[in-house]
N, C-alpha and C positions, 0 to 999 in steps of 0.2 A: 460293677459298675454301670449307672446307663450312658446310653450313646448320647450324645450332645444334639444328636438329629432326634432322640426322642424327646428333650425335654422342650422343643418347643415349642408341641403341639401338645404335652400336658399340660391340662389344666388346672396346677397346683402349685401352691409357693410352693418356693425353692426356697431350700435354709443356708443362711447367711449368718457363721460365726464370724463374730470380731472379739479379736482377741486384744486386750487395752491391759496398762500397769501403767503405776504411779507416775508423772509427771511424761507420759506420752503426746502428742503433737495433738492437739484437742480439733483438729483439719483434718488429721491423720484415717481418726474415726469417723466422722461425721462427713466430711466430703465425700468419698467414696458411695457412703450410705444415702446421703442424701439422693447423690445422678440414680444409682441404681431402682431406691424407693419408689422414685419421681416418677418411672416406666410405668405405674398404676394410670395414669392422664392419659397415658397413648393406647391402653388397650383394650379392649370388648369389657365386659361385665362381668365381673367374675372376682376368685381371689384376689389380694397383693401377690404379686410378682413373687415377692420376697420376703421371707418370716425373719427378720432378723433378730440374733440375741448377744448382747455384750459378753461377753467374760472377763474376769479378774482373780487375782489371786481368794479374795471376798468379794461377796458379793455387796452394794451397795454404792457409796460415791468413789469414785474416783478423782482425785484432783490433778490435771493437765497442767502442762509447760503455763498454761497461758491465768493460772489461779479459777479457771471454770473446773466446775466438777462436772464429771461422764457415772451415768449410775447402772451399777454395770451387774445383770438380771442373775447371775447364778457366777459362783464361785467353780474355779478349775477342778476341785474336787469333789461338786459336786457330779458336772458333768463328764468326768471320767467315765464312770462304766456304762454310760449310751454306748450303743455296738449301731445305730440307726444310719446312715447316709445324710454327709453333710454332703450341700451343693458346692458350697467358698465355705471355706477356713481362709479369713483375713486376718493379717495379725499387722499394726501398727506400728508407726515408728515414733521418735519425738529423744526427749535427752534424757529420758529415763532407761534407753536402751541397756547400757551396759549393764545397770541394775539389773534389768529385766533378766540377763545373760544367767543372773546367781541364781535365781527365782526358780527354786527345782519344781515346784508347784506348774508353773505356767510352761516350762519347757519339757515335763512329762508330756502334760497336757497337748503342745503342738506334735509331739513325736506320736502322739497313739490318735491325734482325729486324724491329723496326715493320712492316714493310711485308710480313712475310712469318707478322705476327699472326694468330690470329682476336681476338682479345681482346691490350688493353693494359689493367695496368693498373698505380696504382701507391700507395706507404705513404707517410703522412704528407708530408712532405718530398718523397721520390720524384717527386712533383708540380713540382718547380722542375725536374726532371732532361725530364721531359715537354715542358714549356715552353719549356723553353732548347731542344731539338731541334726545334721546332714542331707539337708535335703536341696542343699543347693550343689552337690559335689557331681564334679562332670559337669555342669552345667550352664548356660550362658544365662547372666544376669544382671542388673545395676540396682542403684541407691543413689542416695542423695552425694550430690558431686562432689562434696567434704569427704562422707565417707568413703569415698572407691580407692582410694591407698590404705583406709583400715583394714576393709573389705579385702582385696589383695593380699595385703602379708600375715592378717590371722588365719586366710583360708586359699590358697594359693591354688587348691583342688576346683577353685569357682574360675569361671572364666567371665571375669568383669568387664562391661563395656562403659564404659564411662561418659560415651554421648545419649546414649537412650534414654528416652521418655520411660518408655517402659519394656518392659525382653519376655516374649512368653515363653515359653524352653517345654515343651513338653503340657502337661495340666500345669504346669510352676509356671507364676505371673508375679514377678517384681516390678515396680516402678522408682524411678529418681523421686527426689523431694518434694513433700509437704504436696504443693497441688498437682505435681506428676500423679498422683494418687485419681483423682477427680478425672488428671486427661487417660487414663487408662479404664476407668468403670463406665466409658461410652462402646469400649470393647469388649468388655463384660455382656451388656448387653445386648450388643449388635452380639455375638455367641448364642445369648440363649433365646431372645427374639427376631432377629433379622436385622438388616441394617437400616431399612423405613425407621422404625421402633427408636435402631439407635439414634436414629441423624435429627430426628423429631425430638427426643431427651438433651439431645446435647444442647441444640436451637435454643429448646426453653429453657437451660442453666445460663444461657450465653456462653460456651464453648467452642473451641473447634469439636472435631469428631478425630480429627489428628493433628496437633499442635505441629504449625512448622520450624524446621530445626530442632536441635539437638539440646540440651541440656549445658554445652558446654559455654552454649551464648549469653549461658545466667551465672557460671563461675565469676569469684572472683578474680581479679586478673595475677594468677600462682606462675611465681618463676623462680628461681634457684638465685639469689640475691647474695651469695657471701661464697667465698671459698677460702677451704684452709691452702691455697697453694696461693700464695701471697701472686704469682703472674699469672694467674686464671682469675685471683678476686678482681684484682686493677683491669683484669679483661671485661668482668663483668659490667663491674662500674662505665668502664667504658661504652661498649653495647649500649646499657640502657640510658647513657646519660646521653647517648648521638645516634639514635635509631638510623636515623637518614646518611649515613655517612656511606662511604663504601667498605664493608663489611667481613670481605672476603677471607676465605683462611690466609692466605697471602701475608694481608695487610697485617690482622691479627697475632700471626704466631712474631710476624718481625718484629710489632711494636711489643710484644712480651720477650725477644729476643730469646724466639726459642726454634728449630724445625719447625718445619711444619706437621710432619708424622708426629713427632715429641708432642707440638702442640696441642694436634687436635685430641690423641691418645690422655695428652693430664685433661685435658675441657672435658672430656667424656665423663672420666673418673668422678668428676668434682661437681659435674651436672646431668650426668644421666645424661645427654642430650650431645650429639652432632654440630661444632661449630653453626652449620648452615642452620640447623632447624630451632637452635635456639636463637640468634637474630630474626629467626622470621616469626618467633614465636612472640619476640619483644617487639617488632616491628606493630605488631596484631594488636597488640599491648596496648602502644603507642596510641596508635589510630584508632584502639577505640577510645580512649580519654579525651581526644580531642573530636571523634565524632557524637561522642557524648556530653560535652560540655560546651561547644562554639558553633555556629552554620558557613564554616570554611567548607568549601568547594568537596566534592568527594576528589576530583585530579590534584588538586592542589596537596593535601592530605595524605595521598599517595606520595610525591612527590617529596613533602617533607618529610615522610616514615621512612622511605627507602624504599619504595617498592615499586618508584620508577614510572607506575602507568597504574590507571584507576582499574584497568583489565587484571593486572598483576595481586594488586592487592584486592581485586573480588573472589580469583582464586586461593588465594592464601586466606581468608576469611571463613570462604567454603570450605575448608580444607580443614580450618581448625574450630569452626562456630556450626556450621551447619546451613551457613544464611550468608549473602552480603554486602557492605559493607552497606550502602543503600539502606538494606532492609535492617541493618545493628542499628541504624541512628536514630530510625521511624519506633522502633520499638524502643531505645533504651535513654534519647537527648532526653532530660531534666527541661519541667515544662521551661517556657520561655515567656516575660513583661506580655503584657496584649500594650498592639504599640498607641503608642501616641497620640490622642486625639485631637487635631485646634479646633479651636470656638470659631463657628462662624459667622460671617460679616452683621454685624449691630449690637 
């Protein structure tokens, strides 16, 4: 393989192979490619920085989840006999991923091409394909937040980072959901062309060089809400309905009519969390809703949701979402109606 530092100085196009399939997410395909190929606007005259080939089971139109089609340049079978080096092998994600795992031509090509690729990249659920091909064994990786539990269950040998926007482990790069593929692309450009060029590319595309916070801030408010154990089930209802109450193990165990030790064990068996961890997550969830939908002050929200102070809530938000409550509100509060303007005199 060619050394990374050599690639920065070579005046030739780098080969990029994009693997796609029916019902891939179109942004998983075109998003990273637009960012990478846009590098040409910031380099001296010469060959384009990237030579892109789109592959699918058959050459021609491939329908994506949006209904729009992508034109595959070649079929996997036609590209399989090639032996030349691939600079970037990129595997797209989308709703068609599970069907793609059953596509022998796609899986055989990914396994074979990975051996001659300088770097291997997955976008969104493309990580499922890399994992199925054995390319993520023993590696740290990420995927769309909704798919993280699926990846963990199907491939326990993969160290899934649920909060990362993208992860590099050796020559394998994985990204979180959809637009995270565009977040990853400037890092690839930086690796190839240096920080200054990558920064210009990011600015041109009106995006962060590194998005603040992790993907947890975008995930749905996910908490176990039902339990088979009636005592624990009633406790969950109480916590979710009353996040501002004093919800210590002592209080909750007494409410459930159990000893603290028995309560804590049965609670963890049902939810996978300790009572304290569940309560904090429930409070963060409740605070998120208030931050998104009202103009209530942060200090007041902290009191309403059981954090007791804005500082405690800030620390909890950082633990769960990687950003503060104030930053969360700035990003996710719904659009507010414009202020009413009174008519002037006359």
